[in-house]
N, C-alpha and C positions, 0 to 999 in steps of 0.2 A: 505493499498498501504507500502510495506515493504523499507526503507530509510536508503541510507549509510549516515553519517556522513560527511558535508561538506567540511571536511579537505580532506577527500577521491575524494571526485566529484572534490575540486579542483585544486586535484595531477592529477588526467586523462586528465583534461580539460591545465592544466598546459604543461604534456607532449606533450599532442595531438597538443595542440599551436606550441611549439619547432619543433616538427615533420612536420606540414604544413606549416610555414611561415617563418624558416628559411633556407630552405636548405642546410644544413649541416654545417650555416654561427654557429658563437655564438647569442644567444638571450637573450638577457639584460631582466631583472626584470622588469626593466620600459617598453618595450615594450611588455613585456609580460600583466601588469598591464593593461598598455593604451589598448589593445586588447580584453582583458577579464573582464575587473573592478574588476580582483580577491586584496584588499588591499595588498602593495606591502612589508610591515611588516610581511602579513601573508604568503602570497607568498612564502617569503626570507627562512622560517621556511619548508613549505614544499621543498622548491627545493633543502634544503639544506638535507632533508629527502631522497630523490632521490637521489640524489648522494650518501649518506653514503651507502644506497643500491644495488649502484650498475646499476640504469636505466639513469641517466644522470653523464655527465663530465660538473664538473663546473671548470672556470676561475676565479681567482680577479683578483683586478684592475679597472681600468677607461675601458682600454679596456676589461674587463673579460665579461663572461656570461655564458651560458649552451648549450649542445650538446648532441642531446640522445650519449647512451654509445654503441650503437649498431645499425644497420640497423633497420627501425621504422616495417619493416616485422618478425622480432622477436623481438618483443618486444611486449610480451599480455596484454590487460587490469589488467588481472587477478596478472602479476607480479606487476602490479605498484600499488593495489590494495592491497597487500599480502606487501606490501614494508610499504605505511604508516600504513597496519590495526597494526602491531605488535607494534604500540607505540599507537592508536587509540583505541583499542578494548583490554580489560580485559584479560588477560589471562584464565579467565575461559571458559567453553565452551560455556557459552551466557554470552551476557549482559545483559542479565536482569537474576533474579532468583527466581522461584515461592515455596513458602513453602509449597502447598498443594502436597498429594502423586498426584496428578491427572496431575498438572502443573511439576512434579517432571520427571516423568514418563513418561510421555506421551507428553508434550507438550513442554516441553525444548528439550529431542531427536528430532520434529519434528522440531524446529527452527535452531538448529542446522543441521539438515540434507538438509534443505534449503538453509541455507549457503555453505553445501557443496558443490549444486547443479548447484547456482549461480557464484560459485566462478569457477567450473570446464567448464561452457558454456562460461565464462569470460576471460578463458583460451583458448580458440579457435577463440577471435579476438583478433586480431593483431592492434596496433599502426596506422599501413598503412590502413588496411579494414577501420577504420573510417578516416583517410585522405581522401579515395578516396571516399567514403560517404559525407564526406564535398563538393569534386570535386564538384561528381552531383548534390548536394545541392544547387550549385553557390554560395558558399563560396571564396571568393576571398581571394589567398593566398598572401602575402605580398614579399614572398621570392620564387615565384615560376614564375616568368615572365621571358620569353625568351629577352636577349636583341638582337634586331637588328639592325647593324652597316651601314645598307644599304644604300645610298645616292641617 
């Protein structure tokens, strides 16, 4: 099974958490950590990369937090992965190098091709699609409640 680096998985999970739980309000890293179990110090680094990459908007200070930079239907999982991928994966075509002729001419191009296909698939899945899956799966959203003030 191919595995993505944890940092990339955490980034997708953080964006999904903000989209699903914040309802357009700022989400604090403390709340994301509480819900997802991502170490806060590590999460802050990921969130800053997502801000620099244009996926999130961050506000500093005691009442600060993070929100999506655009509608969740316009943020694709591939966008999030590419944002982190730039710093996580070396610039070379493959994150491993083989020395044999078979490795260089056959296996490395195969892995590169698989990577391209995977990203293309992820470019067809929006954060909204994931939010809808979470809702169907019965995940309670903290910010998804409609307040009823009828007495």
